C-alpha positions in Angstrom: 5.1 -4.2 33.0 4.8 -7.5 34.8 2.6 -10.6 34.4 0.8 -11.7 31.2 1.5 -8.4 29.3 5.2 -8.7 29.7 5.1 -12.4 28.8 3.1 -11.6 25.6 5.6 -9.0 24.5 8.5 -11.4 25.2 6.8 -14.1 23.1 6.1 -11.5 20.4 9.8 -10.5 20.3 10.9 -14.1 19.9 8.6 -14.5 17.0 10.1 -11.3 15.4 13.6 -12.7 16.1 12.9 -16.0 14.4 11.1 -14.4 11.4 13.6 -11.7 10.7 16.6 -13.9 11.3 15.2 -16.4 9.0 14.2 -14.1 6.1 17.4 -12.1 6.6 19.4 -15.2 6.1 17.4 -16.0 3.0 18.0 -12.5 1.6 21.8 -13.0 2.2 22.0 -16.5 0.8 19.6 -16.2 -2.1 20.2 -12.6 -3.1 19.7 -13.1 -6.8 16.2 -14.5 -6.4 14.9 -11.2 -4.9 16.3 -9.0 -7.7 13.2 -9.4 -10.0 10.9 -7.8 -7.3 13.1 -4.7 -6.8 11.3 -1.6 -8.2 13.1 0.0 -11.2 13.7 3.2 -9.3 15.9 1.4 -6.6 19.6 2.0 -7.3 22.0 -1.0 -6.9 19.3 -3.6 -6.4 21.7 -6.4 -5.5 23.3 -4.2 -2.8 19.9 -3.2 -1.5 18.8 -6.9 -1.2 22.0 -7.6 0.7 21.4 -4.5 2.9 17.9 -5.7 3.7 19.2 -9.1 4.8 21.8 -7.3 7.0 19.0 -5.1 8.5 16.8 -8.1 9.2 19.5 -10.2 10.9 20.9 -7.2 12.8 17.5 -6.2 13.9 16.8 -9.8 15.1 20.0 -9.9 17.0 19.4 -6.4 18.6 16.0 -7.6 19.8 17.8 -10.0 22.1 19.5 -7.2 24.0 17.7 -4.9 26.4 19.8 -1.9 25.5 19.1 -2.1 21.7 15.6 -3.6 21.9 13.5 -0.4 21.5 15.6 0.9 18.6 15.5 -2.5 16.9 11.7 -2.6 17.1 11.4 0.9 15.7 13.9 0.1 12.9 12.1 -3.2 12.0 8.8 -1.4 11.8 10.3 1.2 9.5 11.9 -1.6 7.5 8.5 -3.2 7.0 7.2 0.0 5.5 10.3 0.5 3.3 10.1 -3.0 1.7 6.4 -2.6 0.8 7.1 -1.3 -2.8 8.9 -4.6 -3.6 5.9 -6.6 -2.4 3.6 -4.4 -4.5 5.8 -4.9 -7.6 5.9 -8.7 -7.0 2.1 -8.8 -6.9 1.3 -6.5 -9.8 4.0 -7.8 -12.1 3.1 -11.5 -11.3 6.6 -12.4 -10.1 7.0 -15.8 -8.5 9.9 -16.4 -6.2 9.7 -20.2 -5.4 8.3 -21.4 -3.1 6.2 -18.2 -2.9 3.4 -18.5 -5.5 2.2 -15.8 -7.8 -1.2 -15.8 -6.4 -3.6 -13.4 -4.7 -4.1 -16.1 -2.2 -0.6 -15.2 -1.0 -0.4 -11.5 -1.9 -3.7 -10.3 -0.4 -3.0 -11.7 3.1 0.6 -10.4 2.7 -0.7 -6.9 2.1 -3.2 -7.1 4.9 -0.4 -8.3 7.3 2.0 -5.4 6.4 0.5 -2.9 8.9 0.2 -5.7 11.5 4.0 -6.3 11.1 4.6 -2.6 11.8 2.4 -2.7 14.8 3.8 -6.0 16.1 7.4 -4.6 16.1 6.4 -1.4 17.9 4.1 -3.2 20.4 6.7 -5.9 21.2 9.3 -3.3 22.3 6.9 -1.0 24.3 6.9 1.8 21.8 3.1 1.7 21.6 0.4 0.1 23.9 -2.5 0.4 21.5 -5.0 -1.2 21.5 -4.3 -3.0 24.8 -3.0 -0.1 26.8 -4.9 1.6 29.6 -7.3 4.2 28.5 -6.9 7.8 29.9 -9.1 8.4 32.9 -11.9 10.8 32.1 -12.3 13.5 34.6 -15.8 14.2 35.9 -15.1 17.9 35.8 -16.2 19.6 32.7 -13.3 20.8 30.4 -13.5 24.6 30.2 -12.2 24.5 26.6 -14.8 22.1 25.3 -18.5 22.8 25.0 
């Protein structure tokens, strides 16, 4: 891909790098503040928070390399799905993690953005083209298998 599409994806990757490096650093330096939002079924919550910080910072770093970029995007998309239960617990149990407020003004957009974060990671590394990719060309010949 060349031109504007490639520039858009490069810009999107840099946004991911900054966001995930930043929040990963916060997970690693303020581990204790994230423990209250860990669901009860998660074993070793402190270790899991540290692991999430390592995943975020490693993913951000991997996005800067051509060789690891695609894998990093896939893993960061998967990561965004995996942390969703913690976001749900934070909202439903009214857990405030300063400076994040315990407010649906925060939680509702956060929930709405979760699938966007998954899409963003996959689109930025060329795993998917939807919805901006080229549509398949329809043949004028009638498909013998369809009525």
